[in-house]
N, C-alpha and C positions, 0 to 999 in steps of 0.2 A: 480423440486427443487433438488438441490444437497444434498446428504445424509450428515447429521451432522457427525462431526469427533467423533471417539470413546472417550467416557468419561474417560477411564482409561489411555489414552495416552497423552493427551494434557491439558494444563491449560484452565480454563473456558474462558478466554479472546480470545485465539486462536480459540477455537471451535465456539464462537460467531461470530468472524470476518469472518471466512471462510464460515460458514453456511449462514450468511447474505449477503456475497459477491455473493454467489449463481452463480458461474461461472463454466462452464463445461470444465475444463482442459482435454485435450486429452492425454492419456498415450503415452510415448515415445517422445513427442514433446520437443523441446529445449526451456528452460526458463532462462532468465537472471534476477537475483534478484539484483537490484541496491541499494546499501547501506544495504547489507545483515546482518550486525551486528553480533550477536552471533549465527546465524543460526537457530533460533526458527522456522521461516517460512520455512527454507530449509527442516527441518525434515518432515513437512507437504507435501511439494511438492514432495519429494522423496518417502516417505513411503505411503502416501495416494493416490497421483495422478500419481505416477510412471513416473515422468518427468526427462528428461535429464537436470540436474541442473547446472547452472553456477552462481557464485556470485562475485560481486565486492564491495569494500569498501575502504575508504581512510586509514583505520586502518586494521592491520592483526588481525583477531579475536583470542582471547585466546583459544577458544574451537575448533579451526580448526581441530585438530587431533581426536576429539571425534565423528565427523560426517563422515560416509562413503559416498563414491560416490560424493564428493564435488570437483568441479573445481573452484578454487578461484584465482582471481588476485587483487592485490592492485592497485586501480585506482579511478579516480575522475569521477563524472557524466559528467564533461565537456570534458573529453577525454577518452571515453570507448575504450579499446584496442581490439576491434573486428571489422571485416569488415562490410560494408553495408549489410543489409538484412540477418543478421546472425541468428536471433531468431524468433521462432513462438510466444513466449510470452515475454514481458518485464514488469517486476513487480517492483513497487516502493511503499513502505509502510512507511509513516511518515518520509520521508527524504527530500522532496522538501523544506519545511520551514527551514531546517537546512543549506542548501547550501549557503545561504547568510543571515543568521539569524539576524546579527547585522544591516545590511543596508536595507534588504528586497528590493533589487533592482529588479524591474519588469523584466528588460531585462536579468538579470542573471538567473531568473527562466525560462524564455522563452528559453534561450540558453540550459539549462539543458534538458528541454522537447524535444527540437529539436534533441538533441543527442540520446535520447531514440528512437525517430522516425527513425533516420538513421540506427540503428542496428536492427530494427524490420523488419521482412520479409513483402513483399507485401501480404496483406490478413491476416497478423498476428495481434496480439492485444497488446496494451500498457494499463496496468492496474495501475491507480494511486489511492492510498488510502491515504487521508490526514485528520488529525484531524481538527475539525471545531472550530475556535476561540471562538465563542460565545455560545458554548454549556454550559448549567448551571453547569455541573460538571467540565469540562475542564477549563473554564475561571478563576474561583477563584484559582484552584489548579495548573494546568499546566501553564497557562499564567501568572497569577499574582505572585504565590508563587515560581514556578520553572523556570519562565522566558522563556518558549517556545513561540516563536512568530508565533503561528498558523495563518493560512490564514482565512480571512472571506470567506463565501461561494461565494459571488459575485466575489471576487478577484480570487478564484480558478476557477470558470467558465470562467472568462475572459482569464486566462492563457491557459486553454484548447482550447478555440475557436481560439485564436490567434496562438497557436502553431500547431494546426491541422486543418487548413482551408480546406484542401482537403481530410479529412477523409472520408472513406466509410460509417462509422457509429460512432456515439458517444452516449453511454448510461450512464446516471447519476443514481447513487443510493445514498441514504442518510439513515444512520441507527445509532442506539445506540450500543456501545460496550465499556465496561470498565472492569478493574480488580476489582471485587467485593469481599468484605470480606465474608468468608464462613459462619460466624455466622448470617450475615444479608442477605444472598443470596436471600431468598424468597422475602423480601421487595424490594430489588434492581431489582429483575426480574419483579415485578409489575411496578416499575418505568420504566424499559426497555420497557415493553409492552405499557405503556401510551405514552412514547416518540415516539416509532415507529409508532403508529397508530393515535394519536390525536394531537400531537404537530407539528407546522409548520416545514418543512424540514430545514429551515435556522438555526434551533437550535439543530439539531441532531448531535451526536458526530462525525460522519465521513462523509466526502464528497468523493465520489468515481466517477471516470470517467473511462469507458471502451471504448477505442478508437480502432476501426478497421482500419488498414492502407489500403489505396486504392492501 
């Protein structure tokens, strides 16, 4: 098991996601963070895993000058500005459902995933972390109230299978992770425990696919 992130450095949500992801990133390897946003995950990759970090996003992050050792390019998932087989790890966190959120076109999602495969080295890993539509906390809040068109678990799996038919290995993980209010943390951690151990995987907060490229 990967050691949990230090409690004093990162918000509870980040610690939960990376601990439950439980992936053994090797130091000094090249990682591309697709849809890197405000670099919250970048800090973990650089400071905790000591990775050679690259990020792309369709927007230039406001905090780009606040994070050291950042290699950033403004770019779309459909046209990643790097050569074939460039990265040991390609990471994408809560981005896929946004690339064509209004239409949710299946082939658009496939196109994006195939571009991730193109820039990943042979034997490297593509790590897809996507919120689950029918999670009991996400569905009323993120889907109905905030309008996020999260994927159903079956849809997510179909995308992965079709995009990576020649993968050397595909590992799925399903876990609960949310930003919890500090005052109610104890109660929500009980909820977390129950969801991760007793509730069917189809309702857990995150669908994860770890694909090893052949």
